[in-house]
N, C-alpha and C positions, 0 to 999 in steps of 0.2 A: 263618322266625323270626317270631314274633308282632310285629305292627306297634306294639303298646303297649310293646315293649322299650325304645325310645328315650325313652318318657315315664316309665317307672319301671324303670330297669335293675336296681336292687338287688332288687326284688321278682321280676323276671323270672329273674335269676341264681339266687335262692333257690329259685324254683319248679323250675328245671332241675336243681339239685343234689339237691334232696330226692327221696327215693324212687329213688335210682340202683340199678341191678342190677349189683353188682360182679362177678358171674359172666359178664356179657355186656357188656363195655365198648363193643363195636362199635355197640350200640344206644343209647348215651348221646347226649344232646343235644350241640350244637356246643360250647358254652362248657365243659362238664366235660371233653370230649375234648381241647380245646386246653390246658386247665389240666393235664391228665394228661401230654400230650406235653412241655409246657414243664418240668414237674416232672421227668420222666424225663431230659430233656436236661441240666438242671442237676445232677441226681444223677450222671449218667454223667461229666460234666466234673469234678465233685468227686472221684469215685472215681479217675479217671485222674490227677488232680492230686496226690493223696496216695499213689497206688500206687507202690511202689519199682521204678523202671525202670532203676536203675544196673546191675544184673546183666545185663539184656538189652542195655544200651548197650555194656558190655564185650564181650559175646559178639558183638555186631554189629561192633565194631572188630576183633576177632580174625578174623571172617569176611572183612572187607574186606582185612586184611593177607594172609590166605591167598589171596584172589582175586588180589591184586597179585603175589604170589609165583608163583602158577600162570601168570599172564599172562607174567611174565618168563621162566619156564622154557619156556613154549610158544614165545615169540619166539626164544629161544636155539636150541631144537630145530629150528624152521623154518629159521633161518640155517644150522645145521649140515647140514640136509638139502639146502639149496641148494648148499652147498660140497662135498657128498659126491662128486659127479661129478668135480669138479676135483681133489679129494684122491686119488681112485682113479687118475686120469690121472698125477698126480705120483708115486704109489706105483709104477705100472707103469714110469714113466721111471727112477725110482731103482733098481728091480729090474733093468732092462736095463743101467744103468750099473754096478751092482755085479757083474752077470754078466760084463760086458765086462772089468772090472778083474780079476776072479778068473781069467779066461782068460789073463791075462798073468802069473799067479803060477806058479812052478815047484813041483814036489814035491821032497822031500828027495833022491830018486834023480836028478832032473834038475839039481839045483843044482851038483853037481860038474862035469857036462858044460858047464853055462853058464859057470862060472868058468874052465874050461879054454879055452873059446872066446874069452872076454875077454882072457885072457893071450896067446893066439895072435894076436888082432887087433893087440895092441901090437907084437909081433914082426914081423907082416906090414907094419906101417907104419914099420919101421926104428927102433923105439924100443928102446934098450938097458935092459932091465929090471934094476933093482937090488933091488926088493922087491915081492913079491906075497903078502900075508899075510891070509888070511881070519881074522876075529876071531869071538868068541862071538856067537851069534845074539841079537838083541834081540826078545823076544816081545811082541807086541801082542795085543789081544783076538781078532782074526780072522786074523792073519798073523804072519810072522816076518821081520825084516830081517837080512840077512847082510852086514855091513860088511867090506870088503876094503881094506887099506892098500896102495896102489899107488904105486911110485916108479920113475921111469925117466928117461933123458936122451936128447935128440935135438933136432931142429929144431922151430921153431914150427909149421911146416906138418905135420910128423909128428904133433904133438899134436892139431892140428885134425882131421886125417883119422881119428885114433883116436877122438876124441870123436864124430865123425859116424857111424863104424861102430857105436859103442855105442848111439847114439840110434836107429839103424835096427834094432836087435835086436827080435825079436817078443816078448820078455819085458820086464818093467819093470826097467830098470837106470838108476840116477842117478849122476852124478858130483858130489860135494860136497867142500867144504873144499879147493878147488884152490889150490895154491901153486906158483908158477913162479919159479925162481931161475936165475942165470947160472953157468956153469962157466968155468974158466980157458982152456980150449981153444976157447971160443966157443959151445959147445952150451948148451942150456937143460935145467934139471932140473924135472921135473913130479912133484909129489906130490899125490895126491888120495885120497879115500875113494870106492870104488866100492860102491854099495849095490844089492844084489839082494833080491828079495822071493820068499818061498815060502809054501805052505800050511803050517799047523801039523800036526805029527805027532799021531797019536791020543793018545799019552801027554802031549803038550804041551797038547792040548785038555782032558784030564782035570785037569791041573795048573792051567790057567786057571780051570776051573769051581770047583775046590776053593779056589783063592785068592780068588775072588769070594765064595764062601760064608763064608770066614773073615773077610773085610773087612766083612760085614754086621753 
């Protein structure tokens, strides 16, 4: 820069601005180049100040919400993946339990034999049977309950041995609604519901499916 600039700044600036080549700003003197940069700076700030950014702000907000949703879904899926092994083990355990329970169910053909065995157990324990009446089966989604009204008289120990024999059967048999009363001769009367369980017959399965479809 000319040393006389500080002595006569206005004349120096005028000299630098005059005769500028607007097609080649890189060759301009220092003062015009700085003026151009400052002018471009304020022009850019002014344009950004008045430019409508609301649409972009709304779009940015939607993008942030979407990112948060994706993060939550990712965290949930990671948790599910971590629990997958434990859930598979639980499924296998449940399958084994169901398989074990199903092995204790009888078929329709085996039910009559099972009921005969229960009645014979009572006689073997010196119980004098008064009633052994199978009632209508109670259908459940995967099995049927066969309730049997059982009434007999004998001693307390006879009843206990009979209950133990029923508990040791390889099939599922329960005694419920147990009522014990006394008799004039000193014996006891036992009345109970003997519940046995069997698989559903094919026609019963079809009926269960149709009933489920109707209830929907």
